[in-house]
N, C-alpha and C positions, 0 to 999 in steps of 0.2 A: 772496251764496250762501245757498240754502234748505236747511234741514235737517228732518228729522222729529223731533219729541220731544213729551214730556207732563210734565205736573205731576201727581204722585199723592199723594193724601192717604188715609192708612190708618191707623188706631189711633193717631191724634194726632201722626201723622208725617208730614211733607211732604217730598217729595224729587223731583227730576226725573229724566228718562231721555232720551237721546238716542242717535238711531241713525248710527253711524259706519261706516266700512270697518274690516274685520277688522284690517288694518295700523295702525289708530289704537290699537290695544289689545294689540300685539304685546310690548311691554315697559313697565315701570314708568315710565319716562322718557317714551316716547312716550305713553302714557296720561295722564300728569300734564300734560304739554304740552296735549294735547287738552282735557282737562277744562278748564283754565286759559283755554281759547280760547273755550270755550262758558259758562262760569260767569257771565259778564255777562248772559247771558238769564235766568240763574236765582239771582240775589243771594241769599245767606244761607241756601241750602238745599243739602243734599247732591246730588251729580250722579252719575248712573249712566250708563256708556256701554254700547251694546248693539251688537252685529253679529249676522248671520245665519251661521251656521257652514255646513259643507259638505254637512249634511244637511238645511238649511233651518229649523233650528231656531235660537233666539236663544241667544247667549252674551253674559254680563253681566261687567262690570267695575266695582268700586267697594267701598263699605262690605259687609263679608262679611254683616252681618244683611240689609241691603237687596237685596244679591244673591241670597241664600238665599229672601227673600219672592219675588224676580221670578220666580225658578225655578218657583214654585208657580202664577204668574198665567199664564192664556192670553193670548198678545200681542194676540189679536183682541179683547179686553174693555179694553185700554188706549186711553185717550182721547187718541190721536193728533192732532197738530196741526201745521201746518207754520209754522216760524220763518225769518226772514231775518236773517242774520248779515253784517254790513259788514266 
């Protein structure tokens, strides 16, 4: 399976972001399971989940501080990369 994600380094903080289906962020239980499935690609760093909402804008789930930061960033500026998950 291939996913789109990115590792972001900003102000001495490194974290990852992965694009998922909106259903993967519906509840805390589901988002925790989703995050655990992808954490192996990004060991030791916080992981933010992202999905496009009905208006085409990204919605984020994860650490409150990192989500707040991501809401200020234009998604076209994120260094997206394709990752393969086994």
